[in-house]
N, C-alpha and C positions, 0 to 999 in steps of 0.2 A: 513289176519285174525289172523294168528299165531303171527305176529309182534305186533298186538294190545294186544293180551293175554300176551305176554312176557312183554310189557311195563306196563300193569296193574299189573302184578305180581311183577315187579321191584318196582313200586310205593308202593304196599302193603308192600313189604319187607323193603323198605326204611322208610316208616311210622312206621312200627313195630320196627325197629332198633332205630329210633329217640325216640319213646315212651319209649323203654327199657332204653335208655340212660338217659332220664329225670327221670325215676323211680329210677335208681341207684343214681342219684344226690340227689333226695328227700330222699332216704333211708340213705345216708351219712349224710345229714343235721339232720334228725331225730335222728340218732345214736349220733351225737355230742351233740345235745340238751339233750338227755337222759343221757349221761355221765356227762354233766355239771350239770344237776339236781341232780344226785347222789352226786357229789362233793359238791354242795351247801348245800344239805340236811345233809350230814355228818359233815360239818364244823359248821353249825349253831345250833347244839343241843348238849346236854350232852351225855354221853356214856351209858345211861340207856337202850337203845334199844326199849323203848316204844315211840310210836308216839304221843299219846295224854295223857301223864302221868299227866297233870295238871287237867284233867276233871274227876278224880276218886272221888267217894263219899264214 
C-alpha cells in the first residue's frame, strides 16, 4: 500500500515539474514577444509620445 502511495506521489510531482517547465517556456516566449513589441512600437512612430496623435479634434 505504501509503495502505491509513493508511486502516485512520484507521478504527481513529475507531472507538476513538467507543467512548471512548460510554464517557464511559455513565460519566456511571452517575454520575448513583449520585448519585440516594444522595439517595433518605438521604431515605427515619431518621438511625440502620444499613441493616437492623429485622432485629435
